[in-house]
C-alpha positions as semicolon CSV with decimal commas, in nm:
position;residue;x (nm);y (nm);z (nm)
1;M;0,001;-0,001;-0,001
2;N;0,141;0,339;-0,103
3;A;-0,001;0,683;-0,032
4;A;0,084;1,050;-0,040
5;V;-0,022;1,348;0,167
6;G;-0,369;1,453;0,049
7;D;-0,484;1,103;-0,047
8;R;-0,790;0,965;0,134
9;L;-0,790;0,650;0,345
10;L;-1,117;0,451;0,348
11;V;-1,150;0,189;0,619
12;H;-1,443;-0,047;0,568
13;G;-1,649;-0,142;0,872
14;H;-1,593;-0,507;0,968
15;A;-1,891;-0,565;1,192
16;V;-2,262;-0,564;1,109
17;G;-2,397;-0,213;1,150
18;E;-2,052;-0,054;1,167
19;G;-2,007;0,215;0,905
20;D;-1,702;0,294;0,698
21;R;-1,452;0,555;0,817
22;S;-1,264;0,789;0,590
23;G;-1,016;1,069;0,622
24;V;-0,733;1,260;0,466
25;I;-0,375;1,144;0,500
26;V;-0,186;1,436;0,653
27;E;0,150;1,264;0,705
28;V;0,323;0,955;0,563
29;Q;0,573;0,807;0,809
30;G;0,674;0,493;0,621
31;L;0,935;0,457;0,352
32;E;0,838;0,536;-0,007
33;G;0,474;0,610;0,074
34;G;0,422;0,306;0,297
35;P;0,239;0,298;0,630
36;P;0,200;0,414;0,900
37;Y;-0,007;0,721;0,811
38;V;-0,134;1,009;1,022
39;V;-0,499;1,047;0,917
40;R;-0,745;1,325;0,994
41;F;-1,078;1,145;0,987
42;D;-1,399;1,314;0,876
43;D;-1,527;1,312;1,235
44;G;-1,236;1,540;1,334
45;H;-1,027;1,269;1,506
46;T;-0,661;1,252;1,404
47;G;-0,460;0,936;1,462
48;L;-0,170;0,716;1,356
49;V;-0,301;0,433;1,137
50;F;-0,139;0,106;1,033
51;P;-0,395;0,007;0,767
52;G;-0,513;-0,352;0,750
53;P;-0,671;-0,547;0,464
54;D;-1,000;-0,362;0,521
55;A;-0,846;-0,028;0,415
56;V;-0,814;0,131;0,072
57;V;-0,615;0,438;-0,036
58;V;-0,801;0,669;-0,275
59;H;-0,541;0,873;-0,459
60;K;-0,613;1,241;-0,518
């Protein structure tokens, strides 16, 4: 998985009734665009994310 600042991270909900989460990647800490990423989610929360198989990067 590779990303750049400004790309969006979409994390699919993995439980019944749990919605998807999405946010903007504000910092890439891994080598050559790899994780981990600092993500500012649409709900205002900012956190360090190590994306799993339920996550997709949407390039800007």
